[in-house]
C-alpha positions in Angstrom: -21.7 29.5 -29.5 -24.4 31.3 -31.4 -26.8 29.3 -33.6 -25.5 31.1 -36.6 -21.9 30.3 -35.9 -23.0 26.6 -35.2 -24.6 26.5 -38.6 -21.5 27.9 -40.4 -19.2 25.6 -38.8 -21.7 22.6 -39.7 -21.7 23.8 -43.3 -18.1 24.1 -43.6 -17.7 20.7 -42.2 -19.9 19.1 -44.5 -18.6 20.7 -47.6 -15.1 19.5 -46.6 -16.7 16.1 -46.4 -18.3 16.4 -49.8 -15.5 17.7 -51.5 -12.8 15.4 -50.1 -15.0 12.4 -50.6 -15.8 13.2 -54.2 -12.0 13.5 -54.9 -11.3 10.2 -53.4 -14.1 8.4 -55.3 -12.7 10.0 -58.7 -9.2 8.8 -57.8 -10.3 5.4 -56.8 -12.3 5.0 -60.2 -9.4 6.5 -62.2 -7.0 4.0 -60.4 -9.3 0.9 -60.6 -8.5 -1.3 -63.7 -11.5 -2.5 -65.4 -14.1 -0.1 -63.7 -17.3 -1.9 -63.7 -20.3 -0.2 -65.8 -23.4 0.3 -64.1 -23.7 1.1 -60.3 -21.8 0.3 -57.2 -23.1 0.5 -53.9 -21.5 3.1 -51.4 -21.9 3.7 -47.7 -20.9 6.5 -45.6 -20.8 6.2 -41.8 -20.8 9.7 -39.7 -19.7 9.4 -36.1 -19.6 12.0 -33.7 -18.4 10.1 -30.4 -19.0 13.0 -27.9 -22.8 13.1 -29.0 -23.2 9.5 -29.4 -23.9 9.8 -32.8 -23.6 7.1 -35.5 -25.4 7.7 -38.9 -25.2 5.7 -41.8 -26.1 6.8 -45.6 -26.1 4.3 -48.4 -26.7 4.5 -52.1 -25.7 3.8 -55.6 -23.0 5.6 -57.8 -23.3 5.3 -61.3 -19.9 4.4 -62.8 -18.6 5.6 -66.1 -17.7 2.2 -67.4 -15.9 1.6 -70.6 -16.5 3.9 -73.6 
């Protein structure tokens, strides 16, 4: 596989991860009763077993709260 094909495949995967993750978070926020104002902690764990890779990303997401 060429470097270009690898990069395209990787970008496609990451785009799918980003789009589907955003959709899931938005649905969870809409479904939650009494969504907290302020920030909530989030964590994503990426694993690629064939490469022995485990990568964790943590951060805060600002919640819309009640208007």
